[in-house]
N, C-alpha and C positions, 0 to 999 in steps of 0.2 A: 429030570429030563433036560436035554439041552434047550436052550432059548430060541433056537432056529425057527420053532413053530410059532413064536409070538407074533411075527409079522402076518402069517397067515391067519391066526386067530383073531388078530386086531381087524384084519379086512372082513372077516365073517361078522364080527360084532359091528363094524361100521355099516355094513349092508343092512343089518337087522334093526338098527337105530334110525328113528325119525330124525331127520336133519333140520335143526332149528336155527335159523339165521337172524341174529340180534340186529335191531334197528340201531343205526349210528348216525342220525342227523345229516345225511347226504354228504358226508366228507368224501372227497375224491381220493381213493386209495392207491391210485396208479403208480404214484412216486414214493410211496411209503413202504419201507421194507417190512417184511414179516420178521419178528424177533423171536428167537429161542434162546432162553436164558437158563443155562444148566449150572446147577450147584452140586458139587461133590462134598460130602460131609466128611471132615477130618483127613482129607488127602494131603499127605505131606509133601514137602518140597522134593523129596527123594523116593516118592511112591509112584513114579512113573518111568517108563522104559528109557526115555531120553536122558535121564540122570542115573537110574538104576537098571543096568541091562538085565537084570534077573526077574523084573517085572514083566506083565504081559499087557500092553496097551497099544495094539497096533492101529486102531481107529483113532485114538486120541493122538498118537504120534503123527498119523497122516494129516490130521486136521490142523495140528500145530505147525507141522512143517509146511503145509500149503496155505496156512494162514498166517497170523502174526502172534509170535510167542511173546508175552509180557514178561520181561525179565527183572523188572523193578516195580512190581505191582504188590500192594499191601492189603491185608485184611485185618480184622480185629482179632485177638487171642482166642476168642470163643464164639460159639455159633449165634446165640441171640443178638449180641452186639453187632456181629457182621451182617445178619439178616435185616437188622433195623437200618444198618447204612446202605444195604442194598434198596430196600423198600422206600426210604425216606430222603436219602441224600445228605443226612446229617451224621456228624460224628456222634457216637453213643453218649458221650459225656455232655452232649447238648439235648439229649432226649431222655435222659434218666436211666438208660440201659447199659451203663459202662461197668456195672459190677456183676461179674460172673455171667451165669446163663439162667433164664427163667426157670423156676421149679414149678412142677405141677400145681401145688397148693398155694402159690403166690398169686395176690393181686397185682400182677407186674405184666406190662403190655407196651407196645407202641402207642404213644398218646394218640388219641382219636381225632385231635385237632389237625394233626399233620396230613397233608395230601401225600397219597402213596404213589409209586411209580404206576401200578395199574389204573388207578383213578385218573392220573394225568394223561396216560395213553388213551384211555376210554374217551376222554375229551377230544382226542384227535381222531377218533373213529375205529379204534382197535377193538376186536374181540379179545377178551382176556381170560385166561385159564391157568389155574394153579394145579400142580401135581406133586405130592410128595410131603415133605416136612414143613411145617408152619413155624412154630417156636417163637411166635411174637405175641403170645398171650391169648387166653381163651376164657377168662373168668366171666366175661360178658359177650353176648354174641357180637356186639359191635365191634369187638377186636378180632374177629375171625375172618377168614379170607374173603367170604362171599359178601361181608359187610365192609370190606376195605378195597373194593374195586374190582375183584375177580368175578366173572360171569359163573364160573364153575370151580369146584375144589374137590380133589380126591386125595386123601392122605391123612396125616396125623398131626396133632397139635403141639406135643411135647417133644422133649430133647431125645429121648432114647426108648426103644422098645424091642421086642423080640421080632425078628425079621419075618417070622412065620405066623406066630399066634397074634401079634400086634398088641400083646399085653405090656403095658407101661406101669412096672410096679404092680400095685394092686387093682389097676383098672384097665380096661380095654380102650383102645384109642385108634379108631380108624373111621373116617367119614366119607360119604358121598354128598358133597354140598353141606347141608346141616344135619342129615340123616346118618344114623350109625350104619356103618357098612359092615355086615358079618359075612358077606357072599365072598369076600377075599381073604378070610381067615383061613390060614393053612398055606397060602402061596408065598413064596419068597418075594419081598416087596419090589425087587428090581424088575421082576417079571410083570407084576401088577402095574408099576408105574410106566414101564415102556409101553405095555399094551394099552393103557389109558392114553398115553401121548399119541400113539398111532391112531387110535380111534378119533381123537380130536382132530388130528391132521387130516385124516380121511373124509371126515364130516364137514370140514371148514369150506365156507364160501370163499373162494379165491378172491372174489372182487373186493373183500375187506381185508384190511391189515390183521395180522394174527400176533398176538403176544402170548406166548407159552412159557410159563415159569415153572422149571422142571427141577425141583430140589430133591434129589435122590436121598435115601436113607444111607446108602452105601458112601463111603466105607466106615461109618462110625461102628463102635462096638454095639453089641455083643459080637464077638468074632464067630460068625455064622455064614456058611455059604455051601450050596450043593456040592457035594464031593467032587463031581465031574470036573469042576473049575480048578479045584486043587490039583486033582491027579493028572489031567490033560495039560494044563498050562503052567502049573507050578511044582511039579514033582520034583525038579532039580534043587529045590530049596530046602536045606537040611533043618532049618529051625522050624519047629512046628507051628508057632503062632505067626511068624512071618510068611509061612507057606499059605496059612489060611487067609492072611491079609492079601496076599498075592491073588488068591482066588477070588476075593471079594472085589479087587480092582479089576480083575479080568471079566467078571459078570457086568460091571459097571460100563466097561469098555464095549461089551457085546450089546448091551441095551442101547447104547448110543449109535452103535453101528446099525441096529435094527431101525432105529428112528430116523437117522439120516438117510438110510435106504429108502424109508417110506416117504421122506421129504422129496427125494429124488423121483420117485414113481409118480408123485402128485404135481411135480413142478415148482412147488413152493420154494425149493431151495435156491431157485435161479434168482430170486429177489429176497434173500434172507440174510440176516445178521445172526450168526451164533456166537454166543459167549459162553465160555467155560471157565469156571472159577471154583477154587475151594473156598471154604468159610473160615478156616484157620489152619495153622500148622498141624503137623501129625502128632498124635498122642504116642510118645515113645513108650510108655507103659503099656500099650495096647498094640504093639507091633507096628505103629506108624514110623516114619522116619524122615528126618529133615537134613541129614548129613550133605554137606560139612558145615551147615549153619548151626549155630549155637541155640540151645533150648528147645522148646517143645510147645505144643498147644497149651494155653492158658498162661503164657508168659509173653512178656513184651520183647523178648529177644527176637532175632531174625528168624529163628526157626519156628516161632509161634505166630509170626505175623507175615512173613514174606510169602506170597500165595502163589501156587502153581495156576496158571491161567493162560488163556489164548483167546483170540477172536478169529473167526473163519467167515469167509463169504466167497462165493464164486464170482461175483460181479462188483462188489462195492468198494474194493481196495485197489489202489495203485501200487502198492508195495507188498504184495503176497510173498510168502517166503521169506520173511525177514524177522528179525529180533528186535522188538521195540524195547529200547533201553530207558525211556523216560519215566519219570516218576509217575505213578498212578496209584489211586487208592479207591476202596470198595465204594466210597460215597460218590465217586465220579460216575458209576453207571447210570444213574438216575439222568443227570444231564446229558450224558453221552447219547443215551437211547433217544432222549427226548429231541436232541439236535438232528439224530439220524431220521427221526420221524417228522421233522419240519416243524417241531413245536419248541416251546420255551419251558424251562423248569420253574418251579415256584421260586419267587424271590427269596434271598436271603439264606439259601441252603449252603452246606459247606462244600459240596461237590462242585467240580469244574468240568466242562464238556472237553473229553479227549477226542471228540470225533474227527476234527481236522488233523490232529496229530496221527491218529490211527490211519485215516484214509490216504494221507499224503506223506507220511514219514516225517513230518515237520516236528520241532522240539515240543515237549510236554509243557502244557501250560501251568503245571503245578510244580512249585518249588519247596513246598513245606506240607507237613501233615502232623496230626497228633496219634501216636500209636494208641494211647489211652490216657486217662487220668481218673482217678478213683479216690474217694475220700471217706470210705466206709471202714469202721473198725469191727472186725467180726471174729477176732481170735486168731485169724490166720494172717490178715494183712495189717500193716500199720495204718496210721491216721490218713496218710497220703502217699500215693506213689504215682508216677507218671514217666512217660517217655514222649519226646517230640523229636521231629526231623526237620532240618532246614539245609537245603542243598546236600552236601555230602556228610554233614554233621548229624550225630544222634546223640541226644542228652537224655540220660535216665536218672531219675530221682527215686531213692528208695529201692525196695525189692522188685524184681522183673515180674513176679507173679508167683502162683502156687498151683501144683497139680494135686492129684489125690493124695490123701493121707497127709497133707501138709508138706509134701516134698517140693522143694523149690524148682528143680529141673534147670540149673543154671549152667550145665555142662554141655558137651558135645558128645553125640550118641551114634557110633557107626552102625551100619547095618547089621541086625543080629546074626551071629554066626551059629555054629552047630550047637543044638540043645545041650545044655550043661557045660559048655566050653566058653560061653560068652563072658568076657570080663565086664562087670558092671562098672559104671562111672561111679567114682567116689564123691557123692555130693558134698561131703565135709571139706573136700579139697578146694573148694570155691567159697568163700565167705558170703553169706547173704547180707547184702547192704542194709543199713538202717534207714529210717525214713528221711533223715537229713543228709544222707550221703548221696553224691553225685558221681556218675561216670560219663565220660565223654568219648565217642568212637567216630572215626572217620570211615563211613561204611564203603566208600569207593575204594580205598586202600586197604581196608580191613573188614571185608564183608562177613568174616566169621567171628568178629568181636573178640579177638584175643588181646587187644592192647587198648587199655584205657589211658588216654592221652591228656586228661584234664591238666595235669600239671605242666605239661609241655606247652599247651596252648591256653593260657589263663585268659587272654582277651576273647577267644572264641567261648571259652566257659562262661565268662560274664554275660556275652551277648545272648547265648542260648538260655541261660537262667532268667534273663529279662524277659525273653520271648515266652518262656514257660509261664512266668508270672502274668503275662498278659492274656495267655490262653486260659490260665486258671481263673481268671475274673468273669469268664463267660461259662463257666461250668455250672450246671444244674445239679441239685442233689440226686443221688441215685434213687430210684425206686426199687428197693429190694426188701420188701416187708417180710415179716414172719408168716409161716404157714398158716392157712386159714382152714380150720376143720370143715367149713361149709363146703370145701372143694371135694370132700371125701367121695370117691365114686360109688361107694355103698348107698349114697343117697340118690343115685341115678341109675340103679339096676346094674351096678358094676362097670360102668362106662365113664371116663373123663368127660364131663359135660359142662358147657357155659350156663351162666345164670346164677352165679352166687357172689356178684359184686356189681 
């Protein structure tokens, strides 16, 4: 059924719920903006209508057009690393989460000694709620959302699951706070998450600032969506998988429309910062698209790391309706939100506050970042590979990454055409570099990474290699252990459950 009924349903639920107002140490909230932090899963550079006109994103387009579109914004190649950057303000190679994504049976997690964004905001008086995907570890309760600074949590711990049944492999994965939630089994997750967000908004005490972290499952695989979204909004797309992906993007857009509509009704939007970001580039093997950028999710090419994002506010920005071309990275959200809230981030983090740049249009304070660096040998990757950025220059050492089945995804992938007529990119046409090979690109002049210019600019190459060596000295070992049989959901009634590390 169409999602339009979600708003009415959430209002009914809100009326039935007892409103509980957390205590927050008497902090004056009058000048602190409410914050809605929306993360779309696996949304590619070219998966929105302002880049691919066949897609359906009217709400996102309006917000991006009336807000500030971030055109030089970067995330990590995969989801756990990006989420760790959002929550900690550190590059993943400084937290041990630089190697791929956390698997269900791994003792891997965002280190407990790090202050998280919701913890820091709570210290400033915020109510903090998490809805959706966590994917930052759950082998011990202390690594789960309500022990990392969130007042409440509705969602799942792992990387991927069925949109309706919430089965993640051999176990069920859906929680309300710490309790297993079976009530939402059978309902498409975008409905559930949007309704939960509306309930939280409806019951919120407006005298307290609100931080709502809304990490949608959409549009990660599996490719599942109620048929109405494909048929009504995406029927013009002839490629079957791309049509389904379009429907998944459309339901994400509608969910955000319902949530922002509820924010309007309650008045919270009048003093609110809304951040919208993807967590990595689109998976071209799963109908995501990053054209014309090179590469895909799981790679350090621009297509795997240059993120679709914008910020929106009705009253906080002087330069609404602009494109922000300054360099920004996922680690910057932590200090940026802290500055907006009148606080200071923990010392020593990698992120820098972009608040002044965003609110006034002044130059970005960031001039460099690390795409990733990784030193694990696992049969698919060499002993070391990395990429860094300094100004317009990008240096890559070793392979860019690896997608499913060991495919490197080093190419350029147009929007899928008609089923059976799409010409596949010949991966063998681009040689995969060895661990001691370097590539140098000028991203301003060559954003699609067609031209390796290391031979043309040997002095730049030398400087970039020296900077990479400096960064490498600060890298911590990746925490990517073997699977632990103690995690088996059979030990916990068929549910993925903390308590085994």
